[in-house]
N, CA, C and O atoms as CSV, one atom per row, in Angstrom:
chain,resi,resn,atom,element,x,y,z
A,1,MET,N,N,94.341,58.394,19.775
A,1,MET,CA,C,94.135,59.823,19.603
A,1,MET,C,C,94.291,60.504,20.961
A,1,MET,O,O,93.855,59.989,21.991
A,2,GLU,N,N,94.907,61.646,20.933
A,2,GLU,CA,C,95.062,62.430,22.146
A,2,GLU,C,C,93.827,63.293,22.354
A,2,GLU,O,O,93.196,63.751,21.402
A,3,TYR,N,N,93.499,63.501,23.618
A,3,TYR,CA,C,92.344,64.322,23.978
A,3,TYR,C,C,92.520,65.749,23.463
A,3,TYR,O,O,91.545,66.375,23.048
A,4,SER,N,N,93.736,66.268,23.483
A,4,SER,CA,C,93.993,67.640,23.029
A,4,SER,C,C,93.657,67.802,21.540
A,4,SER,O,O,93.190,68.860,21.116
A,5,LYS,N,N,93.897,66.754,20.757
A,5,LYS,CA,C,93.555,66.808,19.338
A,5,LYS,C,C,92.035,66.874,19.170
A,5,LYS,O,O,91.522,67.580,18.302
A,6,LEU,N,N,91.336,66.132,20.009
A,6,LEU,CA,C,89.878,66.149,19.965
A,6,LEU,C,C,89.341,67.528,20.357
A,6,LEU,O,O,88.352,67.996,19.793
A,7,LEU,N,N,89.985,68.166,21.311
A,7,LEU,CA,C,89.561,69.506,21.731
A,7,LEU,C,C,89.674,70.510,20.589
A,7,LEU,O,O,88.852,71.421,20.485
A,8,LYS,N,N,90.667,70.357,19.744
A,8,LYS,CA,C,90.835,71.259,18.597
A,8,LYS,C,C,89.647,71.179,17.638
A,8,LYS,O,O,89.347,72.136,16.924
A,9,PHE,N,N,88.979,70.032,17.633
A,9,PHE,CA,C,87.802,69.830,16.804
A,9,PHE,C,C,86.678,70.783,17.225
A,9,PHE,O,O,85.776,71.066,16.436
A,10,PHE,N,N,86.730,71.271,18.457
A,10,PHE,CA,C,85.701,72.156,18.991
A,10,PHE,C,C,86.095,73.629,18.963
A,10,PHE,O,O,85.316,74.470,19.410
A,11,THR,N,N,87.266,73.966,18.457
A,11,THR,CA,C,87.736,75.347,18.557
A,11,THR,C,C,86.939,76.336,17.715
A,11,THR,O,O,86.784,77.488,18.119
A,12,LYS,N,N,86.438,75.928,16.577
A,12,LYS,CA,C,85.735,76.856,15.693
A,12,LYS,C,C,84.239,76.935,15.976
A,12,LYS,O,O,83.619,77.975,15.752
A,13,LYS,N,N,83.658,75.848,16.465
A,13,LYS,CA,C,82.212,75.843,16.715
A,13,LYS,C,C,81.829,74.678,17.606
A,13,LYS,O,O,82.592,73.726,17.774
A,14,ASP,N,N,80.635,74.767,18.176
A,14,ASP,CA,C,80.081,73.641,18.924
A,14,ASP,C,C,79.830,72.494,17.951
A,14,ASP,O,O,79.616,72.708,16.758
A,15,ARG,N,N,79.859,71.302,18.468
A,15,ARG,CA,C,79.626,70.113,17.637
A,15,ARG,C,C,78.489,69.287,18.218
A,15,ARG,O,O,78.186,69.364,19.409
A,16,THR,N,N,77.868,68.499,17.355
A,16,THR,CA,C,76.837,67.572,17.806
A,16,THR,C,C,77.498,66.254,18.206
A,16,THR,O,O,78.642,65.976,17.845
A,17,LEU,N,N,76.758,65.466,18.948
A,17,LEU,CA,C,77.242,64.147,19.324
A,17,LEU,C,C,77.524,63.319,18.071
A,17,LEU,O,O,78.525,62.607,18.000
A,18,LYS,N,N,76.645,63.418,17.100
A,18,LYS,CA,C,76.809,62.675,15.845
A,18,LYS,C,C,78.110,63.079,15.132
A,18,LYS,O,O,78.834,62.223,14.624
A,19,GLU,N,N,78.398,64.381,15.097
A,19,GLU,CA,C,79.633,64.861,14.455
A,19,GLU,C,C,80.868,64.326,15.177
A,19,GLU,O,O,81.836,63.906,14.543
A,20,VAL,N,N,80.823,64.345,16.507
A,20,VAL,CA,C,81.969,63.874,17.297
A,20,VAL,C,C,82.171,62.373,17.089
A,20,VAL,O,O,83.298,61.913,16.905
A,21,LEU,N,N,81.083,61.619,17.120
A,21,LEU,CA,C,81.195,60.175,16.907
A,21,LEU,C,C,81.756,59.866,15.518
A,21,LEU,O,O,82.608,58.989,15.373
A,22,ASN,N,N,81.284,60.580,14.506
A,22,ASN,CA,C,81.811,60.383,13.145
A,22,ASN,C,C,83.293,60.734,13.064
A,22,ASN,O,O,84.069,60.035,12.413
A,23,TYR,N,N,83.679,61.825,13.729
A,23,TYR,CA,C,85.074,62.256,13.747
A,23,TYR,C,C,85.958,61.206,14.425
A,23,TYR,O,O,87.035,60.871,13.931
A,24,LEU,N,N,85.490,60.703,15.547
A,24,LEU,CA,C,86.269,59.688,16.268
A,24,LEU,C,C,86.385,58.403,15.456
A,24,LEU,O,O,87.450,57.789,15.394
A,25,LYS,N,N,85.285,58.007,14.839
A,25,LYS,CA,C,85.292,56.785,14.020
A,25,LYS,C,C,86.245,56.938,12.837
A,25,LYS,O,O,87.017,56.030,12.526
A,26,LYS,N,N,86.181,58.107,12.178
A,26,LYS,CA,C,87.055,58.379,11.036
A,26,LYS,C,C,88.528,58.406,11.455
A,26,LYS,O,O,89.416,58.090,10.663
A,27,SER,N,N,88.771,58.786,12.708
A,27,SER,CA,C,90.139,58.849,13.233
A,27,SER,C,C,90.627,57.499,13.741
A,27,SER,O,O,91.762,57.384,14.205
A,28,GLY,N,N,89.772,56.467,13.655
A,28,GLY,CA,C,90.166,55.125,14.053
A,28,GLY,C,C,90.128,54.866,15.547
A,28,GLY,O,O,90.790,53.947,16.030
A,29,VAL,N,N,89.369,55.656,16.285
A,29,VAL,CA,C,89.270,55.491,17.736
A,29,VAL,C,C,88.291,54.354,18.037
A,29,VAL,O,O,87.229,54.261,17.422
A,30,SER,N,N,88.655,53.498,18.983
A,30,SER,CA,C,87.802,52.358,19.348
A,30,SER,C,C,86.516,52.846,20.021
A,30,SER,O,O,86.437,53.980,20.493
A,31,ASP,N,N,85.519,51.970,20.052
A,31,ASP,CA,C,84.241,52.322,20.672
A,31,ASP,C,C,84.404,52.652,22.154
A,31,ASP,O,O,83.781,53.588,22.655
A,32,SER,N,N,85.237,51.890,22.853
A,32,SER,CA,C,85.412,52.144,24.291
A,32,SER,C,C,86.130,53.478,24.529
A,32,SER,O,O,85.774,54.219,25.445
A,33,ASP,N,N,87.134,53.782,23.710
A,33,ASP,CA,C,87.810,55.076,23.834
A,33,ASP,C,C,86.873,56.222,23.447
A,33,ASP,O,O,86.900,57.290,24.057
A,34,SER,N,N,86.051,55.988,22.431
A,34,SER,CA,C,85.078,57.009,22.020
A,34,SER,C,C,84.122,57.325,23.161
A,34,SER,O,O,83.827,58.488,23.433
A,35,ALA,N,N,83.643,56.277,23.824
A,35,ALA,CA,C,82.733,56.466,24.959
A,35,ALA,C,C,83.415,57.261,26.067
A,35,ALA,O,O,82.796,58.130,26.681
A,36,PHE,N,N,84.679,56.968,26.321
A,36,PHE,CA,C,85.437,57.698,27.340
A,36,PHE,C,C,85.563,59.174,26.951
A,36,PHE,O,O,85.319,60.057,27.774
A,37,PHE,N,N,85.943,59.442,25.693
A,37,PHE,CA,C,86.103,60.823,25.228
A,37,PHE,C,C,84.776,61.591,25.293
A,37,PHE,O,O,84.731,62.743,25.723
A,38,ILE,N,N,83.709,60.935,24.861
A,38,ILE,CA,C,82.386,61.576,24.880
A,38,ILE,C,C,82.012,61.940,26.315
A,38,ILE,O,O,81.558,63.051,26.587
A,39,SER,N,N,82.205,61.006,27.210
A,39,SER,CA,C,81.886,61.241,28.619
A,39,SER,C,C,82.691,62.412,29.182
A,39,SER,O,O,82.156,63.253,29.903
A,40,LYS,N,N,83.962,62.456,28.852
A,40,LYS,CA,C,84.833,63.527,29.329
A,40,LYS,C,C,84.407,64.884,28.749
A,40,LYS,O,O,84.357,65.883,29.466
A,41,LEU,N,N,84.106,64.909,27.464
A,41,LEU,CA,C,83.654,66.149,26.826
A,41,LEU,C,C,82.355,66.657,27.456
A,41,LEU,O,O,82.181,67.858,27.667
A,42,GLN,N,N,81.452,65.727,27.751
A,42,GLN,CA,C,80.179,66.115,28.353
A,42,GLN,C,C,80.366,66.591,29.794
A,42,GLN,O,O,79.742,67.568,30.209
A,43,SER,N,N,81.203,65.921,30.541
A,43,SER,CA,C,81.410,66.308,31.942
A,43,SER,C,C,82.093,67.670,32.051
A,43,SER,O,O,81.908,68.375,33.043
A,44,GLN,N,N,82.872,68.042,31.054
A,44,GLN,CA,C,83.534,69.353,31.040
A,44,GLN,C,C,82.691,70.402,30.317
A,44,GLN,O,O,83.137,71.531,30.110
A,45,ASN,N,N,81.486,70.028,29.939
A,45,ASN,CA,C,80.537,70.916,29.263
A,45,ASN,C,C,81.062,71.443,27.925
A,45,ASN,O,O,80.672,72.520,27.474
A,46,ILE,N,N,81.931,70.685,27.313
A,46,ILE,CA,C,82.428,71.041,25.977
A,46,ILE,C,C,81.444,70.529,24.931
A,46,ILE,O,O,81.140,71.211,23.952
A,47,LEU,N,N,80.960,69.323,25.157
A,47,LEU,CA,C,79.916,68.740,24.317
A,47,LEU,C,C,78.609,68.876,25.092
A,47,LEU,O,O,78.364,68.157,26.060
A,48,ASN,N,N,77.780,69.811,24.645
A,48,ASN,CA,C,76.531,70.104,25.340
A,48,ASN,C,C,75.426,70.215,24.296
A,48,ASN,O,O,75.311,71.222,23.597
A,49,GLU,N,N,74.631,69.180,24.205
A,49,GLU,CA,C,73.596,69.111,23.176
A,49,GLU,C,C,72.532,70.194,23.341
A,49,GLU,O,O,72.064,70.758,22.352
A,50,ASP,N,N,72.146,70.489,24.588
A,50,ASP,CA,C,71.147,71.541,24.810
A,50,ASP,C,C,71.652,72.888,24.318
A,50,ASP,O,O,70.939,73.610,23.621
A,51,ARG,N,N,72.869,73.222,24.678
A,51,ARG,CA,C,73.458,74.490,24.252
A,51,ARG,C,C,73.556,74.540,22.728
A,51,ARG,O,O,73.245,75.561,22.114
A,52,TYR,N,N,73.994,73.425,22.120
A,52,TYR,CA,C,74.118,73.375,20.660
A,52,TYR,C,C,72.770,73.658,20.007
A,52,TYR,O,O,72.674,74.496,19.111
A,53,LEU,N,N,71.731,72.959,20.456
A,53,LEU,CA,C,70.398,73.131,19.865
A,53,LEU,C,C,69.908,74.567,20.006
A,53,LEU,O,O,69.444,75.165,19.035
A,54,GLU,N,N,70.008,75.114,21.197
A,54,GLU,CA,C,69.528,76.472,21.421
A,54,GLU,C,C,70.301,77.488,20.588
A,54,GLU,O,O,69.705,78.393,20.003
A,55,ASN,N,N,71.608,77.346,20.532
A,55,ASN,CA,C,72.413,78.269,19.724
A,55,ASN,C,C,72.126,78.124,18.237
A,55,ASN,O,O,72.014,79.118,17.520
A,56,TYR,N,N,72.007,76.888,17.778
A,56,TYR,CA,C,71.723,76.638,16.364
A,56,TYR,C,C,70.408,77.306,15.968
A,56,TYR,O,O,70.336,78.015,14.964
A,57,ILE,N,N,69.373,77.069,16.769
A,57,ILE,CA,C,68.062,77.647,16.470
A,57,ILE,C,C,68.141,79.171,16.507
A,57,ILE,O,O,67.622,79.845,15.618
A,58,LYS,N,N,68.785,79.706,17.526
A,58,LYS,CA,C,68.913,81.163,17.669
A,58,LYS,C,C,69.589,81.788,16.444
A,58,LYS,O,O,69.106,82.785,15.908
A,59,PHE,N,N,70.699,81.202,16.007
A,59,PHE,CA,C,71.428,81.766,14.871
A,59,PHE,C,C,70.670,81.594,13.555
A,59,PHE,O,O,70.739,82.464,12.688
A,60,LYS,N,N,69.962,80.502,13.399
A,60,LYS,CA,C,69.198,80.293,12.169
A,60,LYS,C,C,67.980,81.212,12.113
A,60,LYS,O,O,67.584,81.655,11.035
A,61,ILE,N,N,67.387,81.497,13.270
A,61,ILE,CA,C,66.298,82.480,13.298
A,61,ILE,C,C,66.832,83.829,12.829
A,61,ILE,O,O,66.184,84.520,12.042
A,62,GLU,N,N,67.990,84.194,13.303
A,62,GLU,CA,C,68.602,85.466,12.902
A,62,GLU,C,C,68.905,85.501,11.397
A,62,GLU,O,O,68.929,86.570,10.787
A,63,ASP,N,N,69.134,84.326,10.810
A,63,ASP,CA,C,69.384,84.226,9.363
A,63,ASP,C,C,68.095,84.048,8.563
A,63,ASP,O,O,68.139,83.735,7.373
A,64,TYR,N,N,66.938,84.247,9.219
A,64,TYR,CA,C,65.626,84.172,8.580
A,64,TYR,C,C,65.260,82.771,8.085
A,64,TYR,O,O,64.607,82.627,7.051
A,65,TRP,N,N,65.678,81.746,8.819
A,65,TRP,CA,C,65.275,80.390,8.472
A,65,TRP,C,C,63.903,80.108,9.065
A,65,TRP,O,O,63.563,80.610,10.137
A,66,SER,N,N,63.120,79.304,8.363
A,66,SER,CA,C,61.812,78.892,8.867
A,66,SER,C,C,61.987,77.758,9.878
A,66,SER,O,O,63.036,77.117,9.947
A,67,LYS,N,N,60.927,77.530,10.660
A,67,LYS,CA,C,60.948,76.403,11.604
A,67,LYS,C,C,61.179,75.087,10.877
A,67,LYS,O,O,61.950,74.241,11.329
A,68,GLU,N,N,60.507,74.926,9.751
A,68,GLU,CA,C,60.620,73.669,9.001
A,68,GLU,C,C,62.039,73.434,8.496
A,68,GLU,O,O,62.547,72.314,8.557
A,69,LYS,N,N,62.670,74.478,8.005
A,69,LYS,CA,C,64.039,74.349,7.500
A,69,LYS,C,C,65.000,74.026,8.644
A,69,LYS,O,O,65.881,73.178,8.498
A,70,ILE,N,N,64.832,74.699,9.771
A,70,ILE,CA,C,65.677,74.427,10.938
A,70,ILE,C,C,65.472,72.988,11.395
A,70,ILE,O,O,66.434,72.263,11.649
A,71,LYS,N,N,64.207,72.586,11.496
A,71,LYS,CA,C,63.888,71.220,11.946
A,71,LYS,C,C,64.503,70.184,11.016
A,71,LYS,O,O,65.082,69.201,11.479
A,72,PHE,N,N,64.384,70.392,9.719
A,72,PHE,CA,C,64.938,69.465,8.736
A,72,PHE,C,C,66.444,69.297,8.930
A,72,PHE,O,O,66.949,68.174,8.938
A,73,HIS,N,N,67.150,70.397,9.085
A,73,HIS,CA,C,68.607,70.340,9.245
A,73,HIS,C,C,69.015,69.700,10.575
A,73,HIS,O,O,70.015,68.985,10.642
A,74,LEU,N,N,68.249,69.955,11.615
A,74,LEU,CA,C,68.573,69.347,12.911
A,74,LEU,C,C,68.302,67.843,12.914
A,74,LEU,O,O,69.033,67.079,13.544
A,75,ILE,N,N,67.266,67.425,12.219
A,75,ILE,CA,C,66.996,65.985,12.094
A,75,ILE,C,C,68.144,65.319,11.343
A,75,ILE,O,O,68.569,64.219,11.695
A,76,GLU,N,N,68.646,65.993,10.300
A,76,GLU,CA,C,69.809,65.477,9.575
A,76,GLU,C,C,71.033,65.347,10.477
A,76,GLU,O,O,71.877,64.475,10.272
A,77,LYS,N,N,71.119,66.217,11.472
A,77,LYS,CA,C,72.244,66.198,12.401
A,77,LYS,C,C,72.051,65.173,13.518
A,77,LYS,O,O,72.910,65.026,14.387
A,78,GLY,N,N,70.912,64.463,13.492
A,78,GLY,CA,C,70.702,63.370,14.434
A,78,GLY,C,C,69.810,63.671,15.617
A,78,GLY,O,O,69.771,62.886,16.565
A,79,TYR,N,N,69.094,64.775,15.597
A,79,TYR,CA,C,68.212,65.125,16.711
A,79,TYR,C,C,66.805,64.604,16.474
A,79,TYR,O,O,66.346,64.511,15.336
A,80,GLU,N,N,66.129,64.266,17.565
A,80,GLU,CA,C,64.747,63.793,17.501
A,80,GLU,C,C,63.806,64.988,17.344
A,80,GLU,O,O,64.050,66.065,17.887
A,81,GLU,N,N,62.734,64.777,16.596
A,81,GLU,CA,C,61.785,65.850,16.319
A,81,GLU,C,C,61.157,66.409,17.593
A,81,GLU,O,O,60.953,67.618,17.700
A,82,ASN,N,N,60.847,65.537,18.564
A,82,ASN,CA,C,60.210,66.029,19.795
A,82,ASN,C,C,61.151,66.932,20.595
A,82,ASN,O,O,60.693,67.889,21.220
A,83,LEU,N,N,62.451,66.648,20.588
A,83,LEU,CA,C,63.425,67.498,21.268
A,83,LEU,C,C,63.543,68.854,20.560
A,83,LEU,O,O,63.674,69.892,21.209
A,84,ILE,N,N,63.498,68.832,19.250
A,84,ILE,CA,C,63.565,70.070,18.466
A,84,ILE,C,C,62.347,70.943,18.782
A,84,ILE,O,O,62.483,72.146,19.007
A,85,LYS,N,N,61.176,70.342,18.795
A,85,LYS,CA,C,59.946,71.087,19.103
A,85,LYS,C,C,60.008,71.678,20.508
A,85,LYS,O,O,59.556,72.799,20.739
A,86,GLU,N,N,60.562,70.927,21.428
A,86,GLU,CA,C,60.730,71.404,22.806
A,86,GLU,C,C,61.608,72.659,22.836
A,86,GLU,O,O,61.311,73.613,23.556
A,87,LYS,N,N,62.673,72.652,22.062
A,87,LYS,CA,C,63.571,73.813,22.008
A,87,LYS,C,C,62.914,74.997,21.298
A,87,LYS,O,O,63.169,76.148,21.651
A,88,PHE,N,N,62.068,74.722,20.297
A,88,PHE,CA,C,61.342,75.803,19.630
A,88,PHE,C,C,60.466,76.563,20.627
A,88,PHE,O,O,60.310,77.780,20.528
A,89,GLU,N,N,59.905,75.842,21.577
A,89,GLU,CA,C,59.020,76.460,22.561
A,89,GLU,C,C,59.747,77.515,23.391
A,89,GLU,O,O,59.122,78.467,23.859
A,90,ILE,N,N,61.038,77.362,23.576
A,90,ILE,CA,C,61.833,78.347,24.322
A,90,ILE,C,C,61.766,79.707,23.630
A,90,ILE,O,O,61.714,80.746,24.289
A,91,PHE,N,N,61.768,79.692,22.295
A,91,PHE,CA,C,61.792,80.931,21.520
A,91,PHE,C,C,60.396,81.492,21.266
A,91,PHE,O,O,60.234,82.703,21.115
A,92,GLY,N,N,59.398,80.631,21.217
A,92,GLY,CA,C,58.038,81.072,20.951
A,92,GLY,C,C,57.795,81.338,19.477
A,92,GLY,O,O,58.736,81.482,18.697
A,93,ASP,N,N,56.529,81.402,19.102
A,93,ASP,CA,C,56.148,81.614,17.703
A,93,ASP,C,C,56.336,83.059,17.264
A,93,ASP,O,O,56.572,83.326,16.086
A,94,GLU,N,N,56.232,83.985,18.199
A,94,GLU,CA,C,56.278,85.409,17.857
A,94,GLU,C,C,57.578,85.799,17.155
A,94,GLU,O,O,57.558,86.570,16.196
A,95,ILE,N,N,58.697,85.275,17.624
A,95,ILE,CA,C,59.994,85.634,17.014
A,95,ILE,C,C,60.063,85.173,15.557
A,95,ILE,O,O,60.635,85.857,14.708
A,96,PHE,N,N,59.474,84.005,15.274
A,96,PHE,CA,C,59.461,83.503,13.902
A,96,PHE,C,C,58.593,84.396,13.011
A,96,PHE,O,O,58.956,84.682,11.870
A,97,LEU,N,N,57.459,84.828,13.532
A,97,LEU,CA,C,56.581,85.714,12.762
A,97,LEU,C,C,57.228,87.079,12.532
A,97,LEU,O,O,57.105,87.653,11.450
A,98,GLU,N,N,57.914,87.594,13.543
A,98,GLU,CA,C,58.610,88.879,13.382
A,98,GLU,C,C,59.685,88.778,12.300
A,98,GLU,O,O,59.814,89.667,11.458
A,99,LYS,N,N,60.449,87.699,12.328
A,99,LYS,CA,C,61.507,87.519,11.320
A,99,LYS,C,C,60.910,87.331,9.931
A,99,LYS,O,O,61.437,87.846,8.945
A,100,LEU,N,N,59.808,86.591,9.860
A,100,LEU,CA,C,59.144,86.395,8.570
A,100,LEU,C,C,58.638,87.727,8.031
A,100,LEU,O,O,58.776,88.007,6.840
A,101,GLU,N,N,58.060,88.540,8.887
A,101,GLU,CA,C,57.572,89.851,8.447
A,101,GLU,C,C,58.724,90.709,7.920
A,101,GLU,O,O,58.599,91.357,6.881
A,102,THR,N,N,59.822,90.708,8.631
A,102,THR,CA,C,60.999,91.466,8.191
A,102,THR,C,C,61.514,90.938,6.857
A,102,THR,O,O,61.875,91.715,5.973
A,103,LEU,N,N,61.548,89.620,6.717
A,103,LEU,CA,C,62.011,89.017,5.465
A,103,LEU,C,C,61.088,89.393,4.306
A,103,LEU,O,O,61.558,89.713,3.214
A,104,ILE,N,N,59.798,89.352,4.541
A,104,ILE,CA,C,58.840,89.740,3.495
A,104,ILE,C,C,59.099,91.184,3.073
A,104,ILE,O,O,59.135,91.492,1.882
A,105,GLN,N,N,59.277,92.056,4.046
A,105,GLN,CA,C,59.513,93.469,3.729
A,105,GLN,C,C,60.792,93.653,2.924
A,105,GLN,O,O,60.839,94.501,2.032
A,106,LYS,N,N,61.817,92.883,3.219
A,106,LYS,CA,C,63.075,92.973,2.467
A,106,LYS,C,C,62.905,92.430,1.045
A,106,LYS,O,O,63.324,93.062,0.075
A,107,LYS,N,N,62.289,91.259,0.938
A,107,LYS,CA,C,62.152,90.593,-0.362
A,107,LYS,C,C,61.232,91.363,-1.305
A,107,LYS,O,O,61.488,91.438,-2.506
A,108,ILE,N,N,60.164,91.933,-0.759
A,108,ILE,CA,C,59.178,92.602,-1.607
A,108,ILE,C,C,59.765,93.861,-2.252
A,108,ILE,O,O,59.260,94.325,-3.275
A,109,LYS,N,N,60.817,94.410,-1.666
A,109,LYS,CA,C,61.482,95.595,-2.238
A,109,LYS,C,C,62.260,95.252,-3.506
A,109,LYS,O,O,62.460,96.104,-4.371
A,110,ILE,N,N,62.699,93.990,-3.607
A,110,ILE,CA,C,63.544,93.606,-4.742
A,110,ILE,C,C,62.896,92.567,-5.658
A,110,ILE,O,O,63.505,92.121,-6.630
A,111,SER,N,N,61.665,92.188,-5.343
A,111,SER,CA,C,61.023,91.141,-6.130
A,111,SER,C,C,59.515,91.397,-6.212
A,111,SER,O,O,58.979,92.283,-5.547
A,112,THR,N,N,58.861,90.607,-7.034
A,112,THR,CA,C,57.406,90.715,-7.147
A,112,THR,C,C,56.750,89.958,-5.995
A,112,THR,O,O,57.375,89.091,-5.384
A,113,PRO,N,N,55.501,90.283,-5.702
A,113,PRO,CA,C,54.807,89.560,-4.629
A,113,PRO,C,C,54.744,88.045,-4.861
A,113,PRO,O,O,54.920,87.269,-3.922
A,114,ILE,N,N,54.495,87.621,-6.102
A,114,ILE,CA,C,54.383,86.187,-6.366
A,114,ILE,C,C,55.730,85.484,-6.202
A,114,ILE,O,O,55.786,84.360,-5.703
A,115,LYS,N,N,56.811,86.136,-6.617
A,115,LYS,CA,C,58.139,85.543,-6.437
A,115,LYS,C,C,58.514,85.494,-4.959
A,115,LYS,O,O,59.129,84.529,-4.503
A,116,THR,N,N,58.148,86.523,-4.219
A,116,THR,CA,C,58.402,86.541,-2.774
A,116,THR,C,C,57.628,85.419,-2.104
A,116,THR,O,O,58.170,84.673,-1.288
A,117,TYR,N,N,56.360,85.308,-2.458
A,117,TYR,CA,C,55.490,84.263,-1.910
A,117,TYR,C,C,56.069,82.876,-2.200
A,117,TYR,O,O,56.150,82.027,-1.312
A,118,SER,N,N,56.463,82.663,-3.435
A,118,SER,CA,C,57.034,81.382,-3.854
A,118,SER,C,C,58.333,81.087,-3.105
A,118,SER,O,O,58.547,79.966,-2.644
A,119,TYR,N,N,59.192,82.089,-2.987
A,119,TYR,CA,C,60.461,81.942,-2.255
A,119,TYR,C,C,60.206,81.501,-0.808
A,119,TYR,O,O,60.865,80.596,-0.295
A,120,LEU,N,N,59.253,82.148,-0.177
A,120,LEU,CA,C,58.954,81.837,1.225
A,120,LEU,C,C,58.437,80.408,1.380
A,120,LEU,O,O,58.830,79.698,2.306
A,121,LEU,N,N,57.563,79.993,0.480
A,121,LEU,CA,C,57.051,78.616,0.528
A,121,LEU,C,C,58.172,77.602,0.335
A,121,LEU,O,O,58.247,76.607,1.056
A,122,LYS,N,N,59.039,77.854,-0.637
A,122,LYS,CA,C,60.149,76.938,-0.923
A,122,LYS,C,C,61.111,76.831,0.255
A,122,LYS,O,O,61.801,75.823,0.412
A,123,ASN,N,N,61.152,77.869,1.078
A,123,ASN,CA,C,62.069,77.876,2.211
A,123,ASN,C,C,61.404,77.448,3.518
A,123,ASN,O,O,61.932,77.682,4.605
A,124,GLY,N,N,60.249,76.823,3.391
A,124,GLY,CA,C,59.640,76.167,4.542
A,124,GLY,C,C,58.714,76.993,5.404
A,124,GLY,O,O,58.269,76.529,6.453
A,125,PHE,N,N,58.414,78.216,4.978
A,125,PHE,CA,C,57.480,79.020,5.761
A,125,PHE,C,C,56.066,78.528,5.497
A,125,PHE,O,O,55.733,78.137,4.378
A,126,ARG,N,N,55.245,78.551,6.527
A,126,ARG,CA,C,53.873,78.050,6.417
A,126,ARG,C,C,53.005,79.040,5.646
A,126,ARG,O,O,53.068,80.251,5.858
A,127,GLU,N,N,52.195,78.488,4.747
A,127,GLU,CA,C,51.361,79.321,3.886
A,127,GLU,C,C,50.447,80.235,4.687
A,127,GLU,O,O,50.292,81.407,4.342
A,128,GLU,N,N,49.837,79.721,5.753
A,128,GLU,CA,C,48.910,80.550,6.517
A,128,GLU,C,C,49.612,81.742,7.180
A,128,GLU,O,O,49.014,82.807,7.335
A,129,GLU,N,N,50.872,81.563,7.567
A,129,GLU,CA,C,51.628,82.678,8.151
A,129,GLU,C,C,51.996,83.706,7.078
A,129,GLU,O,O,51.932,84.912,7.314
A,130,ILE,N,N,52.377,83.220,5.909
A,130,ILE,CA,C,52.708,84.118,4.799
A,130,ILE,C,C,51.481,84.947,4.420
A,130,ILE,O,O,51.566,86.166,4.271
A,131,VAL,N,N,50.349,84.276,4.266
A,131,VAL,CA,C,49.100,84.949,3.878
A,131,VAL,C,C,48.707,85.981,4.935
A,131,VAL,O,O,48.336,87.106,4.601
A,132,LEU,N,N,48.789,85.601,6.190
A,132,LEU,CA,C,48.470,86.515,7.281
A,132,LEU,C,C,49.313,87.789,7.208
A,132,LEU,O,O,48.794,88.897,7.346
A,133,LEU,N,N,50.600,87.620,6.992
A,133,LEU,CA,C,51.496,88.780,6.942
A,133,LEU,C,C,51.349,89.570,5.648
A,133,LEU,O,O,51.507,90.791,5.653
A,134,PHE,N,N,51.051,88.900,4.545
A,134,PHE,CA,C,50.790,89.627,3.298
A,134,PHE,C,C,49.568,90.528,3.486
A,134,PHE,O,O,49.566,91.679,3.049
A,135,LYS,N,N,48.542,90.003,4.132
A,135,LYS,CA,C,47.337,90.806,4.387
A,135,LYS,C,C,47.672,91.971,5.314
A,135,LYS,O,O,47.256,93.103,5.066
A,136,LYS,N,N,48.408,91.702,6.362
A,136,LYS,CA,C,48.787,92.748,7.314
A,136,LYS,C,C,49.579,93.856,6.628
A,136,LYS,O,O,49.380,95.036,6.914
A,137,LEU,N,N,50.464,93.476,5.733
A,137,LEU,CA,C,51.309,94.437,5.024
A,137,LEU,C,C,50.646,94.976,3.750
A,137,LEU,O,O,51.240,95.760,3.010
A,138,GLU,N,N,49.402,94.538,3.512
A,138,GLU,CA,C,48.619,94.962,2.356
A,138,GLU,C,C,49.319,94.657,1.038
A,138,GLU,O,O,49.384,95.490,0.134
A,139,ILE,N,N,49.837,93.441,0.961
A,139,ILE,CA,C,50.483,92.963,-0.263
A,139,ILE,C,C,49.520,91.985,-0.917
A,139,ILE,O,O,49.042,91.051,-0.274
A,140,THR,N,N,49.238,92.200,-2.189
A,140,THR,CA,C,48.346,91.292,-2.902
A,140,THR,C,C,49.109,90.567,-3.989
A,140,THR,O,O,50.073,91.076,-4.562
A,141,ILE,N,N,48.642,89.358,-4.250
A,141,ILE,CA,C,49.223,88.554,-5.318
A,141,ILE,C,C,48.177,88.441,-6.407
A,141,ILE,O,O,47.099,87.890,-6.183
A,142,ILE,N,N,48.480,88.950,-7.560
A,142,ILE,CA,C,47.551,88.914,-8.687
A,142,ILE,C,C,47.367,87.465,-9.120
A,142,ILE,O,O,48.321,86.687,-9.145
A,143,ASP,N,N,46.123,87.110,-9.463
A,143,ASP,CA,C,45.762,85.761,-9.905
A,143,ASP,C,C,45.979,84.715,-8.806
A,143,ASP,O,O,46.142,83.531,-9.099
A,144,ARG,N,N,45.981,85.137,-7.585
A,144,ARG,CA,C,46.142,84.167,-6.474
A,144,ARG,C,C,45.084,84.492,-5.424
A,144,ARG,O,O,45.135,85.539,-4.779
A,145,ASP,N,N,44.127,83.584,-5.262
A,145,ASP,CA,C,43.092,83.787,-4.268
A,145,ASP,C,C,43.532,83.091,-2.982
A,145,ASP,O,O,43.472,81.865,-2.888
A,146,TYR,N,N,43.965,83.854,-2.013
A,146,TYR,CA,C,44.365,83.254,-0.760
A,146,TYR,C,C,43.436,83.637,0.376
A,146,TYR,O,O,43.819,83.609,1.546
A,147,GLU,N,N,42.226,83.993,0.023
A,147,GLU,CA,C,41.208,84.248,1.049
A,147,GLU,C,C,40.746,82.923,1.609
A,147,GLU,O,O,40.538,81.957,0.875
A,148,SER,N,N,40.588,82.889,2.923
A,148,SER,CA,C,40.111,81.655,3.566
A,148,SER,C,C,38.640,81.752,3.857
A,148,SER,O,O,38.054,80.814,4.397
C-alpha cells in the first residue's frame, strides 16, 4: 500500500488508531509495514489520539449527547475509560448540564414531561441531573415522585 492512499483515509475526518489498524489489516498490509505507517502518521500529527478524543467529545456535546453515551461509543472505538474521563475533565460538568437544560427545554415543547424524562434516561443522562433541572425549570411529572 502506498502512503498517499493511506492519507486519503484521513481526508474526510480524523481516525482512531483502531480504525487505522483495521483499515491496514483489511488492505493486506503486514504488521511491520502497519507499524511504520502508524509511526509516520503520528510523527506528522495526522493520527493524533488526543485531538480525536477532544474533538469527538466536543462535537457530541454540541449534538446533546450524554457523558454515558459518549463514553460508551469511545470505548467501542478502543479507548480506555480512564482516558475518556480525563478528557471529560477538560470540558467540565457545567457544559453537560447546560446542554441537558437546553435539550429539556426543546423536548418539553414537543412532548410530555414523562416522555421527555424517559427519552433523557434512555439516552444516558443521569437521573439526578434530570430531576435537578426539571425542578429548576418547574416541570413536574404526574404520578412520578422524584423527591429525594
